[in-house]
N, C-alpha and C positions, 0 to 999 in steps of 0.2 A: 503493500499500499504505500509506504514511504517513498519506495522507487519510483512508483507512478507519478507521485507528486513532484519529485525531483526532476523526472523527465519533462513533465508539463512546464515547469519553471524554465528549464533550459530552452524549450521551444519559444516561450514567451520573450525571453532575453534575445535570443537570436532574431526574432521579428523586430523587436525594438531596435537592434543594431542596424538592421537592413534599412527599416525606414527612416532612421536618422541618416544614414549613408545617403540615401535617396534625396532627402531634404537638403542636406548640405551640398550635393551635387548641383541641385537646381539653383541654389543661392549662389553658388560659384560661376555657373552658367549665366544667370542673369546679370552679376556684377561685372562679367566680360563684356556685355554688350555695351555699345557706345551710347553716350547720351542722347544723341540725335536719333537713334532707333527708338529709345524709350519715348522721347517727345512726340515722334511720329506716330506712335501707337496710342497715344492718349490725349491728342489734341481735339477739343470739342468747340466749335464756336457757333454763334448765331448770327444770321443774316436776314435783314428786313428788305423786302422789294415789293415794288408796286406793279412792275412789268412781269406777268406770270410766266412768259416764256423764258426769261432768263434764268428762271429756276432750273430748267433743263441743263443750262449750261454749267450751273454750279453742281449739280448732280454728276455731270461728265467729269468734272474736275475731281470730285469726290471719289468717283470710281477709279480714277487714274492715280489717286494717293489714298490708298485703303486705310492708312492710319489716321486720316483727317476726316471728323464728322462734323457736316455742315447743318444745322438745324435752320431750315428756311421758313419764314413766316410772309405770306402774301397779303398785301392790303389792297382793299378795292380801289384806291385811288392815290395819287402822289399826295393829296392835301391830307389825307387821313393819316398816312405814314408820317408826314412831316410833324403834324400835330402831336401824335403819340411819341414820336421820337423826342420831341422837346420835354414831353411829361416824364419820360423814361430817365432822360438825363437829369431832370430836377429830383427825380426819386432816387437816383444814383444806381439805376438798373438798365442801363441802355444795352443794346445789342453790340457786336463786335464790328459790324459793318452795316450800313444802310445805304439803300438807293435814294438818290435825290436828283430832283430836276432843277435845271437853272431858272425855272419860272418861280421857284421859292427863294431864290438868292441864298448865298452862302454865308453872309456876314451875320446873320442871327446866330447860327450854329456856331460859327467860328468864335464868336463872342462868349460862347459858355464856357470856354477853356477846356472842354472835354474831347475835342478832336485832336487826333494825331496827324500832323502835316505829312505829305508823301515826298516833300523835297528832299529830306535827310538823306534818303538812299535812292535817289533817282538822278541818273546821270543826264548830262546835257543832250546826249544822243537819244536817250529814251524819250524825254520831254519833247524833244525836237521832232520825234517821230508823229507827233500829235498837231494838227493844225493849232496855231495858237489862239485863234478865235474860240475854240472849244475849251481849251485849258484857261482861257483869260477869265471867263465866267466865274470859276471856281476859285480865283486868286484874291487874297485879301491881305495887305499889308507884306506884298512881296512873297508871300507863300501859298502854296498850292494845298487846299483844305479838301478837295474831292478830286478824283481821277475820272475823266469822262471816258465813256466806253462807246456811247452811241448818240444818235440825234434824231428828231423828228421835225418835220415840216408841216404847215397847214396845207390841206389839198382840197380841191373842188371835186368830189366824186359824183359821177353822172350816170343815170339809168339809159343804158342803150336803147332800150325798147321804147323809152319814152322821147327819145332824142328826134324822132321823125316830127313830133309836134312843133318842134322848136324852130325847124327851118335851118338849124346849124349843121355844118358838113360834120361828117363821123371823123374827119381826118384833122379836126382842128387841135391845135397845140396848146393854145392858151386863150383867155377871154379877158377883155377889159371889163370894169364893173358894169359899165351901160350894156355891154354884150350879155353878161351873165343875167342882168335884169329882163332884158328883152326874151333870152331863152326861157327864163323862169316864168314870165308871163304866159308864154304860150304853152308851158307844161302844166300851169295851174288849171285844174278842171273840176267842174261840178257835173259829175257823170249823169246823174238822175235827175238834173234840174230841180232840186228841190231847195236851192238857196243856200246849201252847205257845202263848203269845199271838200271834195273827195281826194284829190291829188294835189298836194301843195308844189309849187315850183321850186322852193329852197327851204331846207331845215338846217340848223346849225346845233351841233352837240354842246357840251357842258363847257367847252373851252372858249365859249363865245367872246369873253372879256379879251382873249389873246387875239381872235379875230378881229375885234373892234380896234384894238390898238394896231393891228397890222394894218387896217384901213386908215388909221390916223396917219401911220408913218408912209404908208403908199400915197397919200395925198400930197406929201413933200412938204418942205419949209419947217415943219415942226412948230408952226405958230398957233396961236389961239383960232385964228381964221380957218387954218387947215383942219384943226380938230373939230371946230363947229360943221365944217362941210361934211367930214367923215360922220359925224353923229347924225346930220339930216340924212345922209344916204341910207344908214341903218334904220333909222325911223320910218323912212319911205317904204323899206321892204315890208313893213307891216301895215302902215296906215295909208300911204298913198296908193301903192300897187297891190297890196293884199296877197302877195305871193309867199309870204313866210308867216306861219303862226306865231303869236307872241307867248313869250315864256314858256315854251315845251321843249327845251333843250334837252330835258333828261328822256324824251321821247323820240328824239331825231334820229338815232341809230335804228331803233326799231321801226320807225316810219319808212326809213329808205330800205331796209330789208323786206318790209312788207309790200313795197312798190307804191306806197301812197305818197312819195316825195320823189320829185324828179332829180333833184340835185342836193347834196350834202356838204356842208363844211365840216371837216373833222381831221385830226391829226394822220399823218402818214401810218403810223403804227396801229390805226384801226383796221387796215387793209385786211390782215389775216383774219380777224373776227368776221368781217364782212364776207369774205370769200368763203368761210366756213358755213355761215348762216344762209347766205343767198344761194351757195351751190350753183346749181344750172338753171335756177328759176328765170333769171334773166342776166344778160352781159352787163357789166358796168366798166367805166373808164376814169381815169384820173387826170386832173388838169392842176396847174399851178394856182396858187392864192390870186384872184383877179386883181389887176392893177387898177388904180383909180387914176393915176396921171403918169405918163412916161413909162419908164422901166426902173423899178424900184428893187432892191435886194430882198431875196426871199427870206422871211422871218424863220428862225430855227430855235428849237429849245433842245437843251444838252440833257442827257442822262449820264450820271456817274455815281460813283460809291465815295461815301465818307467812311473814315476808319476811327473809331472810338479808341481811346486811349485804354490799354490793358497791360499785359505783360510783353516783353520784348519777343517771346517765342510765338504769341498769338499775333501780334502785329506783323511779324515776319510772314506768317501763312497769310493773313488778308492781302499784303502786298502781292505774295505769289498768286493768289485768286484773281485780283486785279489785272496782273501782269497777263494772266492766262486769257482773260477776256480782250486783251490786246494783242495777242498773237495773230501774225498775219493770216493764218489758216482759218482763225475763229472770226476775225473781221469780215473775211470774205463769205462766211456763213452767216453773218449777223442779220442781213436784210431779209433772207429767206426764212431764218428760224426764229427771229424775234421781231422783226419788220422795223428794226432800228437802222438808221443810215450809219455805215461805219465812220469812225474819226480819225483812222490811221490814214496817213497822207499817201496818196496815190492809190488807195484801194478802190475808191469809186470810179476813177479814171480806167483803172485795171479792169474792172468788171464790165464796164461798159465796152471797153475794147474787145473782150474775150465773147461777151454775150452769152456764152454757153451755160444752159440751164437757168436762164432768166426768163421770167414771164413777161408778156408786154407790160403789164402794170409795174413790174420791178424795174424794167427799162425806164419806164417814164419817171418813176420816183428818183431813181439815180441821176437821170438826165436834169430834172428839177433841181437836185440837191449840188450837182456838179456846177452849177452856176454861182452866182453871187449871193452866198448865205450872210446874214446878219444875226448874231445872237445878242439878244437884250442885255444891257448892263443894268446892274441894280444897285445904283446909288441910292442914298436916302430919298431924293426927289423923285426918282424914277419909280422906286418901290411904292411911295404913296400915291403916284399916278396909277400904277397898276392896281393898287388897292381900290382906288376909287372908280375904276371901270366896271366893276361888278354892279355898283349902286347906278352908275350912269346907265349901263346897259339895260337894267331893270326898268328905270324910268323911262327910257326911250321906247321900251316895248310895251309899257302898262299905261302910259299917258299920251293922249293924242294931240294935246296942246302943249307944247313945249318951247322954252326959251333956250334956244341953241347957244347963243351968245353967253348966257349965263352958265350953261354947263360947259362950255369950252373954257372959260375964265377959270372955273372952279378945278377943272382937270389940270390946266396948266400950272396952278399953284398948288395942286395936291390936296385940296382941302374938302372934296366930296366926301361925304359919310353916309 
């Protein structure tokens, strides 16, 4: 009996020795791994975006770097993301990186002191590879606070099936504002003669304040008179010509998709969604934003990423992700996969030269963006003017009797609320 107990004790001791040896071996093996390996198998970061297709590119980066986990949160709009980002910064719970549009301006975020600048580890060649018009919109105090990766321009989408009513040639490449009005008047139809418009000539999505500002800039001179003229033209769309419904911008995309609007003002990155939902129901084309006077630069908004301060390892990974979005191969795929216009120098011209794999709409968008683009600057005065445009646009569409000179003077001083 005693002998059996001794044997059992020996077996237990041997098992303990074996387990201890295995654990010691694993510890030695782990200690022999380089720090870089440990970091790459444990890095997890959060990214906030408002451009849903960009999430696929972040997932692709993650698949190529298995040790990096990117938790992506998608917001319904740039405005919602910007608002929640400021709140998260105030609560000391921001993401590691977040998408931002030039339409919001960078100064407010930079002033929080919670952004990490991109300049520190960016060579002149890397920065020079991007058109300075795109990087300039994210610079404050000589530092680059967000890295651009793509851009959008406003477009005039038109229903090819309804084009026959307008008398405009199907081969048209651009329209003046007056030509757009004439086209819209012929497309506007009361199909059943009940006194209610069934097909609107023109609708504009929720970026309408941007289009109104583009109309002001297209009018030239930048004076109060030019602003007043542009405001009158917008007001006429609703009350004189009655070709655009007032204050229905949230319905614009669905109206165009349903075939109850002949033309649509919307950003270039709306194209993929329109293609998805319209399918083969009807054909549609794209034209540049209509010019009021002469030939003005095409307005553009830039999308980029800000990097929030964290630890050096995580900031290094964020820089890697942003650099990945700027790789030539990714930039060539950007328009097709995200509907964003590439910002890397020479990419647009190169795509237009090759034309391989480009749809007619993509070629048209690249042709528009290859021209003279202008990105809004957001100084204190221009920011206040931008904020005032929403109130101006609502007043123009909700009130038939308007003092245009009063609105234009208020706009120039940035005092409309």
